[in-house]
PDB file of N, CA, C and O in Angstrom, chain B, residues numbered from 101:
ATOM      1  N   UNK B 101     -49.034  15.291  78.773  1.00  0.00           N
ATOM      2  CA  UNK B 101     -48.493  14.855  78.630  1.00  0.00           C
ATOM      3  C   UNK B 101     -48.716  12.997  78.423  1.00  0.00           C
ATOM      4  O   UNK B 101     -49.190  12.434  79.410  1.00  0.00           O
ATOM      5  N   UNK B 102     -48.442  12.262  77.405  1.00  0.00           N
ATOM      6  CA  UNK B 102     -48.532  10.977  77.503  1.00  0.00           C
ATOM      7  C   UNK B 102     -47.623  10.271  77.485  1.00  0.00           C
ATOM      8  O   UNK B 102     -46.847  10.294  76.530  1.00  0.00           O
ATOM      9  N   UNK B 103     -47.475   9.546  78.395  1.00  0.00           N
ATOM     10  CA  UNK B 103     -45.306   8.594  77.866  1.00  0.00           C
ATOM     11  C   UNK B 103     -45.473   6.978  78.615  1.00  0.00           C
ATOM     12  O   UNK B 103     -46.118   6.901  79.660  1.00  0.00           O
ATOM     13  N   UNK B 104     -45.131   6.287  78.278  1.00  0.00           N
ATOM     14  CA  UNK B 104     -44.686   4.756  78.480  1.00  0.00           C
ATOM     15  C   UNK B 104     -44.148   4.589  80.105  1.00  0.00           C
ATOM     16  O   UNK B 104     -42.965   4.419  80.400  1.00  0.00           O
ATOM     17  N   UNK B 105     -45.321   4.679  81.136  1.00  0.00           N
ATOM     18  CA  UNK B 105     -44.759   4.717  82.040  1.00  0.00           C
ATOM     19  C   UNK B 105     -44.375   2.813  82.365  1.00  0.00           C
ATOM     20  O   UNK B 105     -44.005   2.282  83.413  1.00  0.00           O
ATOM     21  N   UNK B 106     -44.635   2.232  81.092  1.00  0.00           N
ATOM     22  CA  UNK B 106     -43.263   0.972  82.530  1.00  0.00           C
ATOM     23  C   UNK B 106     -42.343   1.585  81.857  1.00  0.00           C
ATOM     24  O   UNK B 106     -42.199   2.589  82.555  1.00  0.00           O
ATOM     25  N   UNK B 107     -41.569   1.700  80.938  1.00  0.00           N
ATOM     26  CA  UNK B 107     -40.130   2.012  80.287  1.00  0.00           C
ATOM     27  C   UNK B 107     -40.156   3.266  81.036  1.00  0.00           C
ATOM     28  O   UNK B 107     -38.975   3.582  81.180  1.00  0.00           O
ATOM     29  N   UNK B 108     -40.770   3.978  81.484  1.00  0.00           N
ATOM     30  CA  UNK B 108     -39.698   4.821  82.077  1.00  0.00           C
ATOM     31  C   UNK B 108     -39.605   4.635  83.682  1.00  0.00           C
ATOM     32  O   UNK B 108     -38.939   5.094  84.610  1.00  0.00           O
ATOM     33  N   UNK B 109     -40.530   3.808  83.505  1.00  0.00           N
ATOM     34  CA  UNK B 109     -40.444   2.833  85.283  1.00  0.00           C
ATOM     35  C   UNK B 109     -38.927   1.679  85.049  1.00  0.00           C
ATOM     36  O   UNK B 109     -37.837   1.615  85.617  1.00  0.00           O
ATOM     37  N   UNK B 110     -39.430   1.072  84.175  1.00  0.00           N
ATOM     38  CA  UNK B 110     -38.000   1.029  84.328  1.00  0.00           C
ATOM     39  C   UNK B 110     -36.722   1.351  84.194  1.00  0.00           C
ATOM     40  O   UNK B 110     -35.817   0.862  84.870  1.00  0.00           O
ATOM     41  N   UNK B 111     -36.548   2.428  83.065  1.00  0.00           N
ATOM     42  CA  UNK B 111     -35.271   3.458  83.178  1.00  0.00           C
ATOM     43  C   UNK B 111     -35.187   3.718  84.220  1.00  0.00           C
ATOM     44  O   UNK B 111     -34.160   3.416  84.829  1.00  0.00           O
ATOM     45  N   UNK B 112     -35.962   4.211  84.685  1.00  0.00           N
ATOM     46  CA  UNK B 112     -35.175   4.588  86.443  1.00  0.00           C
ATOM     47  C   UNK B 112     -34.977   3.869  87.567  1.00  0.00           C
ATOM     48  O   UNK B 112     -34.088   4.118  88.380  1.00  0.00           O
ATOM     49  N   UNK B 113     -36.117   2.584  87.698  1.00  0.00           N
ATOM     50  CA  UNK B 113     -35.546   2.079  87.876  1.00  0.00           C
ATOM     51  C   UNK B 113     -34.372   1.010  88.050  1.00  0.00           C
ATOM     52  O   UNK B 113     -34.154   0.457  89.128  1.00  0.00           O
ATOM     53  N   UNK B 114     -33.497   0.726  86.666  1.00  0.00           N
ATOM     54  CA  UNK B 114     -32.109   0.146  86.193  1.00  0.00           C
ATOM     55  C   UNK B 114     -31.101   2.045  86.314  1.00  0.00           C
ATOM     56  O   UNK B 114     -29.905   1.808  86.139  1.00  0.00           O
ATOM     57  N   UNK B 115     -31.280   3.257  86.490  1.00  0.00           N
ATOM     58  CA  UNK B 115     -30.705   3.841  87.040  1.00  0.00           C
ATOM     59  C   UNK B 115     -30.164   4.803  85.580  1.00  0.00           C
ATOM     60  O   UNK B 115     -29.039   5.289  85.467  1.00  0.00           O
ATOM     61  N   UNK B 116     -31.399   4.922  84.444  1.00  0.00           N
ATOM     62  CA  UNK B 116     -30.256   5.208  83.735  1.00  0.00           C
ATOM     63  C   UNK B 116     -31.405   6.218  82.678  1.00  0.00           C
ATOM     64  O   UNK B 116     -31.049   6.360  81.508  1.00  0.00           O
ATOM     65  N   UNK B 117     -32.178   6.604  82.933  1.00  0.00           N
ATOM     66  CA  UNK B 117     -33.638   7.621  83.363  1.00  0.00           C
ATOM     67  C   UNK B 117     -32.897   9.094  83.670  1.00  0.00           C
ATOM     68  O   UNK B 117     -32.427   8.766  84.759  1.00  0.00           O
ATOM     69  N   UNK B 118     -32.494  10.357  83.512  1.00  0.00           N
ATOM     70  CA  UNK B 118     -32.434  11.250  82.883  1.00  0.00           C
ATOM     71  C   UNK B 118     -32.998  11.946  84.648  1.00  0.00           C
ATOM     72  O   UNK B 118     -33.894  11.730  85.464  1.00  0.00           O
ATOM     73  N   UNK B 119     -31.492  13.089  84.453  1.00  0.00           N
ATOM     74  CA  UNK B 119     -32.946  13.981  86.267  1.00  0.00           C
ATOM     75  C   UNK B 119     -35.066  14.391  85.300  1.00  0.00           C
ATOM     76  O   UNK B 119     -36.250  14.161  85.547  1.00  0.00           O
ATOM     77  N   UNK B 120     -34.100  15.163  84.095  1.00  0.00           N
ATOM     78  CA  UNK B 120     -35.104  15.736  83.295  1.00  0.00           C
ATOM     79  C   UNK B 120     -36.450  14.177  83.359  1.00  0.00           C
ATOM     80  O   UNK B 120     -37.627  14.528  83.443  1.00  0.00           O
ATOM     81  N   UNK B 121     -36.349  13.638  83.343  1.00  0.00           N
ATOM     82  CA  UNK B 121     -37.237  12.634  82.531  1.00  0.00           C
ATOM     83  C   UNK B 121     -37.637  12.140  84.103  1.00  0.00           C
ATOM     84  O   UNK B 121     -38.860  12.236  84.211  1.00  0.00           O
ATOM     85  N   UNK B 122     -37.159  11.752  85.083  1.00  0.00           N
ATOM     86  CA  UNK B 122     -37.264  11.551  86.677  1.00  0.00           C
ATOM     87  C   UNK B 122     -38.417  12.436  86.788  1.00  0.00           C
ATOM     88  O   UNK B 122     -39.535  11.923  86.847  1.00  0.00           O
ATOM     89  N   UNK B 123     -38.256  13.960  86.832  1.00  0.00           N
ATOM     90  CA  UNK B 123     -38.962  14.832  87.290  1.00  0.00           C
ATOM     91  C   UNK B 123     -40.072  14.576  86.329  1.00  0.00           C
ATOM     92  O   UNK B 123     -40.840  15.524  86.164  1.00  0.00           O
ATOM     93  N   UNK B 124     -40.233  13.832  85.874  1.00  0.00           N
ATOM     94  CA  UNK B 124     -41.728  14.352  84.430  1.00  0.00           C
ATOM     95  C   UNK B 124     -42.213  13.074  84.238  1.00  0.00           C
ATOM     96  O   UNK B 124     -43.106  13.281  83.416  1.00  0.00           O
ATOM     97  N   UNK B 125     -42.209  11.818  84.472  1.00  0.00           N
ATOM     98  CA  UNK B 125     -42.039  10.540  85.345  1.00  0.00           C
ATOM     99  C   UNK B 125     -42.919  11.230  86.566  1.00  0.00           C
ATOM    100  O   UNK B 125     -44.113  11.451  86.368  1.00  0.00           O
ATOM    101  N   UNK B 126     -42.523  11.445  87.381  1.00  0.00           N
ATOM    102  CA  UNK B 126     -42.854  12.015  88.730  1.00  0.00           C
ATOM    103  C   UNK B 126     -44.134  13.157  88.548  1.00  0.00           C
ATOM    104  O   UNK B 126     -45.020  13.814  89.095  1.00  0.00           O
ATOM    105  N   UNK B 127     -43.737  12.952  87.846  1.00  0.00           N
ATOM    106  CA  UNK B 127     -45.219  15.042  87.429  1.00  0.00           C
ATOM    107  C   UNK B 127     -46.629  14.133  87.199  1.00  0.00           C
ATOM    108  O   UNK B 127     -47.681  14.309  87.812  1.00  0.00           O
ATOM    109  N   UNK B 128     -46.358  13.050  86.088  1.00  0.00           N
ATOM    110  CA  UNK B 128     -47.501  12.281  85.627  1.00  0.00           C
ATOM    111  C   UNK B 128     -47.704  10.922  86.737  1.00  0.00           C
ATOM    112  O   UNK B 128     -48.636  10.126  86.619  1.00  0.00           O
ATOM    113  N   UNK B 129     -47.203  10.880  87.252  1.00  0.00           N
ATOM    114  CA  UNK B 129     -47.373   9.683  88.277  1.00  0.00           C
ATOM    115  C   UNK B 129     -48.888  10.314  89.511  1.00  0.00           C
ATOM    116  O   UNK B 129     -49.933   9.784  89.889  1.00  0.00           O
ATOM    117  N   UNK B 130     -48.146  11.823  89.799  1.00  0.00           N
ATOM    118  CA  UNK B 130     -48.504  12.513  90.295  1.00  0.00           C
ATOM    119  C   UNK B 130     -50.598  13.128  89.932  1.00  0.00           C
ATOM    120  O   UNK B 130     -51.798  13.102  90.208  1.00  0.00           O
ATOM    121  N   UNK B 131     -49.420  13.597  89.094  1.00  0.00           N
ATOM    122  CA  UNK B 131     -50.746  14.063  87.986  1.00  0.00           C
ATOM    123  C   UNK B 131     -52.044  12.870  87.670  1.00  0.00           C
ATOM    124  O   UNK B 131     -53.222  13.190  87.513  1.00  0.00           O
ATOM    125  N   UNK B 132     -51.427  11.217  87.614  1.00  0.00           N
ATOM    126  CA  UNK B 132     -52.659  10.837  87.451  1.00  0.00           C
ATOM    127  C   UNK B 132     -53.389   9.376  88.427  1.00  0.00           C
ATOM    128  O   UNK B 132     -54.078   8.384  88.189  1.00  0.00           O
ATOM    129  N   UNK B 133     -52.414  10.319  90.137  1.00  0.00           N
ATOM    130  CA  UNK B 133     -52.701   9.904  91.264  1.00  0.00           C
ATOM    131  C   UNK B 133     -51.913   8.004  91.166  1.00  0.00           C
ATOM    132  O   UNK B 133     -52.002   7.232  92.120  1.00  0.00           O
ATOM    133  N   UNK B 134     -51.397   7.727  90.177  1.00  0.00           N
ATOM    134  CA  UNK B 134     -50.688   6.787  90.641  1.00  0.00           C
ATOM    135  C   UNK B 134     -49.540   5.868  91.682  1.00  0.00           C
ATOM    136  O   UNK B 134     -49.354   4.776  92.218  1.00  0.00           O
ATOM    137  N   UNK B 135     -48.923   7.357  91.471  1.00  0.00           N
ATOM    138  CA  UNK B 135     -48.074   7.624  93.030  1.00  0.00           C
ATOM    139  C   UNK B 135     -48.263   7.122  94.277  1.00  0.00           C
ATOM    140  O   UNK B 135     -47.577   6.543  95.119  1.00  0.00           O
ATOM    141  N   UNK B 136     -49.909   7.681  94.111  1.00  0.00           N
ATOM    142  CA  UNK B 136     -49.823   6.233  95.862  1.00  0.00           C
ATOM    143  C   UNK B 136     -50.628   5.236  95.782  1.00  0.00           C
ATOM    144  O   UNK B 136     -51.456   4.888  96.624  1.00  0.00           O
ATOM    145  N   UNK B 137     -50.300   4.562  94.345  1.00  0.00           N
ATOM    146  CA  UNK B 137     -51.159   3.585  94.465  1.00  0.00           C
ATOM    147  C   UNK B 137     -49.482   2.857  93.708  1.00  0.00           C
ATOM    148  O   UNK B 137     -49.257   1.711  93.318  1.00  0.00           O
ATOM    149  N   UNK B 138     -48.879   3.664  93.730  1.00  0.00           N
ATOM    150  CA  UNK B 138     -47.681   2.496  93.105  1.00  0.00           C
ATOM    151  C   UNK B 138     -46.461   1.701  94.514  1.00  0.00           C
ATOM    152  O   UNK B 138     -46.566   2.495  95.449  1.00  0.00           O
ATOM    153  N   UNK B 139     -45.715   0.848  94.840  1.00  0.00           N
ATOM    154  CA  UNK B 139     -44.927   0.795  95.370  1.00  0.00           C
ATOM    155  C   UNK B 139     -44.448   1.649  96.503  1.00  0.00           C
ATOM    156  O   UNK B 139     -44.002   2.680  95.999  1.00  0.00           O
ATOM    157  N   UNK B 140     -44.358   1.679  97.583  1.00  0.00           N
ATOM    158  CA  UNK B 140     -44.139   3.037  98.966  1.00  0.00           C
ATOM    159  C   UNK B 140     -42.992   3.981  98.447  1.00  0.00           C
ATOM    160  O   UNK B 140     -42.919   5.148  98.833  1.00  0.00           O
ATOM    161  N   UNK B 141     -41.504   3.061  96.963  1.00  0.00           N
ATOM    162  CA  UNK B 141     -40.741   4.122  97.025  1.00  0.00           C
ATOM    163  C   UNK B 141     -41.402   5.113  96.378  1.00  0.00           C
ATOM    164  O   UNK B 141     -41.247   6.093  97.107  1.00  0.00           O
ATOM    165  N   UNK B 142     -41.842   5.333  95.737  1.00  0.00           N
ATOM    166  CA  UNK B 142     -43.065   5.820  94.234  1.00  0.00           C
ATOM    167  C   UNK B 142     -43.133   7.224  95.279  1.00  0.00           C
ATOM    168  O   UNK B 142     -42.491   8.269  95.385  1.00  0.00           O
ATOM    169  N   UNK B 143     -44.674   6.382  96.187  1.00  0.00           N
ATOM    170  CA  UNK B 143     -45.246   8.453  96.740  1.00  0.00           C
ATOM    171  C   UNK B 143     -44.323   8.917  98.105  1.00  0.00           C
ATOM    172  O   UNK B 143     -44.386   9.726  99.030  1.00  0.00           O
ATOM    173  N   UNK B 144     -43.399   7.814  97.573  1.00  0.00           N
ATOM    174  CA  UNK B 144     -42.558   8.489  99.502  1.00  0.00           C
ATOM    175  C   UNK B 144     -40.686   9.534  98.358  1.00  0.00           C
ATOM    176  O   UNK B 144     -39.581   9.957  98.698  1.00  0.00           O
ATOM    177  N   UNK B 145     -41.571   9.417  96.914  1.00  0.00           N
ATOM    178  CA  UNK B 145     -40.436  10.422  96.683  1.00  0.00           C
ATOM    179  C   UNK B 145     -41.222  10.902  95.724  1.00  0.00           C
ATOM    180  O   UNK B 145     -40.697  11.441  94.750  1.00  0.00           O
ATOM    181  N   UNK B 146     -42.510  10.802  95.819  1.00  0.00           N
ATOM    182  CA  UNK B 146     -42.879  11.669  95.185  1.00  0.00           C
ATOM    183  C   UNK B 146     -44.186  13.517  96.107  1.00  0.00           C
ATOM    184  O   UNK B 146     -44.963  14.407  95.761  1.00  0.00           O
ATOM    185  N   UNK B 147     -43.412  12.866  97.473  1.00  0.00           N
ATOM    186  CA  UNK B 147     -44.003  13.792  99.056  1.00  0.00           C
ATOM    187  C   UNK B 147     -42.609  14.071  99.046  1.00  0.00           C
ATOM    188  O   UNK B 147     -42.569  15.063  99.773  1.00  0.00           O
ATOM    189  N   UNK B 148     -41.606  13.873  98.745  1.00  0.00           N
ATOM    190  CA  UNK B 148     -40.191  14.823  99.041  1.00  0.00           C
ATOM    191  C   UNK B 148     -39.997  15.973  97.680  1.00  0.00           C
ATOM    192  O   UNK B 148     -39.482  17.090  97.730  1.00  0.00           O
ATOM    193  N   UNK B 149     -40.592  15.275  96.499  1.00  0.00           N
ATOM    194  CA  UNK B 149     -40.525  16.035  95.964  1.00  0.00           C
ATOM    195  C   UNK B 149     -41.298  17.405  95.794  1.00  0.00           C
ATOM    196  O   UNK B 149     -40.883  18.516  95.465  1.00  0.00           O
ATOM    197  N   UNK B 150     -42.654  16.920  96.155  1.00  0.00           N
ATOM    198  CA  UNK B 150     -43.430  18.645  97.076  1.00  0.00           C
ATOM    199  C   UNK B 150     -43.580  18.231  98.158  1.00  0.00           C
ATOM    200  O   UNK B 150     -44.465  17.586  98.721  1.00  0.00           O
ATOM    201  N   UNK B 151     -42.674  18.632  98.426  1.00  0.00           N
ATOM    202  CA  UNK B 151     -42.390  19.859  99.802  1.00  0.00           C
ATOM    203  C   UNK B 151     -40.744  19.911  98.929  1.00  0.00           C
ATOM    204  O   UNK B 151     -40.447  21.105  98.910  1.00  0.00           O
ATOM    205  N   UNK B 152     -40.182  19.503  98.581  1.00  0.00           N
ATOM    206  CA  UNK B 152     -38.848  20.474  98.221  1.00  0.00           C
ATOM    207  C   UNK B 152     -38.883  21.392  97.155  1.00  0.00           C
ATOM    208  O   UNK B 152     -38.014  22.055  96.588  1.00  0.00           O
ATOM    209  N   UNK B 153     -40.500  21.227  96.976  1.00  0.00           N
ATOM    210  CA  UNK B 153     -40.572  22.274  95.874  1.00  0.00           C
ATOM    211  C   UNK B 153     -40.357  22.265  94.234  1.00  0.00           C
ATOM    212  O   UNK B 153     -40.404  23.169  93.400  1.00  0.00           O
ATOM    213  N   UNK B 154     -40.095  20.822  94.141  1.00  0.00           N
ATOM    214  CA  UNK B 154     -39.746  20.435  92.413  1.00  0.00           C
ATOM    215  C   UNK B 154     -40.840  20.201  91.911  1.00  0.00           C
ATOM    216  O   UNK B 154     -40.754  20.381  90.696  1.00  0.00           O
ATOM    217  N   UNK B 155     -42.359  19.726  92.369  1.00  0.00           N
ATOM    218  CA  UNK B 155     -43.576  19.863  92.348  1.00  0.00           C
ATOM    219  C   UNK B 155     -44.563  20.219  93.276  1.00  0.00           C
ATOM    220  O   UNK B 155     -44.741  20.076  94.486  1.00  0.00           O
ATOM    221  N   UNK B 156     -45.446  20.985  91.847  1.00  0.00           N
ATOM    222  CA  UNK B 156     -46.845  20.938  93.487  1.00  0.00           C
ATOM    223  C   UNK B 156     -48.323  19.849  93.798  1.00  0.00           C
ATOM    224  O   UNK B 156     -48.769  19.120  92.913  1.00  0.00           O
ATOM    225  N   UNK B 157     -48.873  19.921  95.081  1.00  0.00           N
ATOM    226  CA  UNK B 157     -49.603  19.038  94.616  1.00  0.00           C
ATOM    227  C   UNK B 157     -50.509  18.112  93.740  1.00  0.00           C
ATOM    228  O   UNK B 157     -51.261  17.159  93.948  1.00  0.00           O
ATOM    229  N   UNK B 158     -50.148  18.732  92.818  1.00  0.00           N
ATOM    230  CA  UNK B 158     -51.408  18.874  91.527  1.00  0.00           C
ATOM    231  C   UNK B 158     -50.341  18.193  90.146  1.00  0.00           C
ATOM    232  O   UNK B 158     -50.618  18.066  88.953  1.00  0.00           O
ATOM    233  N   UNK B 159     -49.157  17.873  90.850  1.00  0.00           N
ATOM    234  CA  UNK B 159     -47.851  17.132  90.113  1.00  0.00           C
ATOM    235  C   UNK B 159     -47.767  18.359  88.966  1.00  0.00           C
ATOM    236  O   UNK B 159     -47.448  17.902  87.869  1.00  0.00           O
ATOM    237  N   UNK B 160     -47.988  19.864  88.972  1.00  0.00           N
ATOM    238  CA  UNK B 160     -47.152  20.411  87.711  1.00  0.00           C
ATOM    239  C   UNK B 160     -45.083  20.681  88.285  1.00  0.00           C
ATOM    240  O   UNK B 160     -44.343  20.923  89.238  1.00  0.00           O
ATOM    241  N   UNK B 161     -45.108  20.521  87.474  1.00  0.00           N
ATOM    242  CA  UNK B 161     -43.229  20.892  88.309  1.00  0.00           C
ATOM    243  C   UNK B 161     -42.873  22.436  88.347  1.00  0.00           C
ATOM    244  O   UNK B 161     -43.440  23.438  87.909  1.00  0.00           O
ATOM    245  N   UNK B 162     -42.550  22.376  88.541  1.00  0.00           N
ATOM    246  CA  UNK B 162     -41.996  23.543  89.062  1.00  0.00           C
ATOM    247  C   UNK B 162     -40.480  24.692  89.299  1.00  0.00           C
ATOM    248  O   UNK B 162     -40.042  25.834  89.155  1.00  0.00           O
ATOM    249  N   UNK B 163     -40.439  24.487  89.368  1.00  0.00           N
ATOM    250  CA  UNK B 163     -38.687  24.194  88.209  1.00  0.00           C
ATOM    251  C   UNK B 163     -38.355  23.341  87.618  1.00  0.00           C
ATOM    252  O   UNK B 163     -38.561  22.149  87.845  1.00  0.00           O
ATOM    253  N   UNK B 164     -37.698  23.894  86.632  1.00  0.00           N
ATOM    254  CA  UNK B 164     -37.099  23.089  86.123  1.00  0.00           C
ATOM    255  C   UNK B 164     -35.570  22.859  86.568  1.00  0.00           C
ATOM    256  O   UNK B 164     -35.188  23.375  87.618  1.00  0.00           O
ATOM    257  N   UNK B 165     -34.480  21.908  85.597  1.00  0.00           N
ATOM    258  CA  UNK B 165     -33.507  21.091  85.423  1.00  0.00           C
ATOM    259  C   UNK B 165     -32.656  21.778  85.175  1.00  0.00           C
ATOM    260  O   UNK B 165     -33.386  22.662  84.726  1.00  0.00           O
ATOM    261  N   UNK B 166     -31.168  22.396  85.002  1.00  0.00           N
ATOM    262  CA  UNK B 166     -30.274  23.198  83.929  1.00  0.00           C
ATOM    263  C   UNK B 166     -29.645  22.523  83.693  1.00  0.00           C
ATOM    264  O   UNK B 166     -28.765  22.762  82.866  1.00  0.00           O
TER     265      UNK B 166
END
């Protein structure tokens, strides 16, 4: 999946990104390793999504939002 990460981050930080798109964005940044090099919030949120069972450690989405 190729995404425009800058646009996703801008939308995420402005609160306009949908929940499904947020999950996809975090999936992408985990898969690419960017979750651990962006500001701390992204790594903490990625870790929470993994711990809560939404994503696995490789960034695969485990649950879908409906």
